[in-house]
N, C-alpha and C positions, 0 to 999 in steps of 0.2 A: 757787264750784265751779270746779275747775281746767279750763282750756280744753284740749280734746283736739286737739292739733296733729298727730296721727298721720295719715300718708297713707293714703288708701283702699287697700284690698287690690288689688294688681296681679295680673293673671292670670299664673299660672305658665306658663313656656314648656313646651310639650309636645314630646316627641320622637316624630316620625312615622317609623314603621318602614316600610321598603319591603316590598311584598308578597313573600312567599316563594314561589318557584317549585318545584313538585313535579317539574318536568321537567328543569330545568337543575341542580337540587340533588339529589344522590343520596339516596334514602330510607334510613331506618335499617335496614329489612329489605328483602330482595330475593327474592321468591318464585322467581325464575329463569324457567324455561320455562312455569311455571304462572301467570305474570303475566297478569292479566285484561286483554285488549286493550280492552274497553269502559271499564274504569277508567282505562287509559292515555289514552284519548281524552277522557274527562271531565276528567282532570287537565291535559291540554294546552289545554283551553279556558279560558285565563286572560287576559282582555282587558287587565288592569292590569300584566301582566308583559311586558317586552320581552326576547325571547330573543336577538335579534341585530339590529344596526343595518344599514341599507341606505343607501348613498349616493344622493343625488338624481341625480347624474350618474354613472351606472355606466360604468366604463371597460371596454373590450373585453378579453376574456381573451387573454393572451399564450400562444401555442402554440409548442412547439419545432418545429424543422424536420421531425423525424421524425414527430411527431404530426400535423402539418399535412399531410404527404405521405400518411400512412395515411388521414386523414380524407378528403382529396380523392380518393384512389383508391377508397375505399369508396363515395363519392357517385357516382362514375362507374360503378362496377360494379353498385351496387344503387340505381338512381334512384328506386325506389318506396318505399324505407325513409325514415322521418322521423328522420334523424340530426342530433343537435344539433352545435354547433360543437365540434370536437375529438373527436367520437365516431366510432369506426371499428369495422369488423366483424372479430372474431377467428375465429369459427367459422361456417361455413355448412353446416348439417346438413340433408341431404336424406334422404328415406325410402329404405329398402332396396328393391332391385329385386324381392325375393321377393313383395312385396305386389301386384305387377302380374301374378302368375301366374294368379290367379283371373279377373280381367276379360279378360285376353288369351286365356286358354284357352277361356272361354265364347264369346268372339267368334269365335275360330278354328274351334271345333267347329260353331257355327251356320252359318258360311260354308261349311264343308266339307260339311255336310248339304245345303245348298241347291245346291251344285255337283254333288253326287252325284245329287240329284233331277233336275237338268237332263240329266246324262249318261245316266242309266239310265231316263229316262222312256219308257214304251212308245210306239212309233211307230204301232202298229196297235191295233185294238180287238178282237183275237182272243179276249180273255178274256171278252167279253160284258158287261163292266162299262162303263157309259157314262162316259167320261172326256173332259175338254176336250182339244183338240188342243195340240200342242207350242207352236204360235204363240200360242195364247191364254194360256198360263201363263208364257211367256218374260218378258214385260214385268213382270207382278206379282212374279215371283221375283227379277228383277234389282233392282226397287225395294226389295223386302224386304231383299235383301243389302246394298243401299246404306244402308238404315236401321240394319242391324246394324253395319256398319262405322262409321257416324257415332256410334252409341251406344257402341261400344267405344273409339273415339277420345276421346270426352268423358270416359269413365270413367278412362282413362289420364291425360288432361290434369288432371282434378280431383285425382287421386292425387299427381301431380308438383307441383302448386301448393302442397301442404302443406310448409312449410319452417320451420326453426328457426334463429334467428340469435343468436349471442352477441357482444355488443360490449363495449368497455371500460367501459360504464356500465350496460347493461341487457340483458335477454333479450327478444327479439322473436319471437313465434310467429304465423305466418300460417296460418289454418285455412280450407280451402276445402271446404265441405260439399257443394255441388252447383254446377251451371253458373252459377247466379244467386244463390248464397248463400255469403258468406265473412265472416270477421271477423279482426281483428288484436288480439293481446294483447301488452302491453309491461309488463315488470316490472323495476324497478330492482334492481341487484345487492345493494343494501343491504337490500332488503325480503325477500330469499330466506333462509329459515331452514334449509332442508334441500334437498339435491340428491342424488338416488339413481337407480338404474336397476334394472330387473327383467327377467330372462330366464326364461321358463317353457316347457317342452316340448322335445322332442328336436330339432325343426326350428330353434328359435331358438338352441340351443346349437351345432348343426352349421353353420348359416349365419351365426352370430355377429350376431344382431340382437335388439333388445329394445325396452323402453319407458323413456323418461326421465321422471322424476317430480320436480316442483318444488313445495315447500310454502312459503307466504309467511307473514309475521307479520301481526298485526292481525286481518284477517277470516278467517285460516286457510284461504285459497284454495289449491287444489291444481291444478297444471297438468300435463298429460300429453302426451307426444309419442311416438307409437308407430312401429314399424318403423324404428328407428334402427340404422344399421350401426355395429358396434363400440361399443356403448354404454358399456362400461367406460372406454375412452380418452376418449370425449366428456365423460363426467361428471367424470373427473379434471381435464380442462382447465377445466371449468365451476367445480368447487370451488376450484381454484387462483385463478381470476379473482375469485370471491366473497370468498375470504379476503384477497386483495390489496386489493380495493376497500374492505372493511370496516376494514382496518388502515391505510388511507391510503397504500398502496404503489402504484406504477404498475402497471397491468394490462398487462403486456407479453406478447404471444403468443409471442415467441421464447424466453421464460423457462419456458414450460409444456411 
């Protein structure tokens, strides 16, 4: 019987393919604006795929003299804003003065009514109606006028604390709801899908104010900032900054 000198079967080498990323590789079809943000989040959850490498010893970012000067100036001018290194403020949008007409008018009318009460308060009781003396009502009326003035001042302060900032990296919106309630919203320029404005009514057209609307990708969150003076010009600067940021161009306020 012939001796079988054949070597045992050797395992064939297998070619291991690296996992394919659905994020870094463009898909064959692109639904466009109807792209499901939840599906995008699921596809991004790929623990075996490295999309970018990060050095263990990260070197500090080198800033140009102009960028550093604008960044330091913005930090001095807006100390409450959380600005990253190299981030500077392009637009500081405050609310239109017309929004103060209602609280200021109500406060002024209430104070005027209290003053008229003190001026024309009857000094005698000839009418036969029992009324307290002028000295008895003076202190309560003055205290009430003080409360009205404090309330009006708080309403004006709350209104003025609502601000909208555009930087070369993000949009920051500070919302003051009341004296003890406020929150801050920060949205990256790369996450903004649409920026628009709306003016409705004859007053908004005459006094040239309106509402800025920002819609973001992913969660489809909408941000609104009302009583904006000259909203058309503000949105034009905002759209230019968004376009420059997404296309990798410097966001230069002097170019807008």
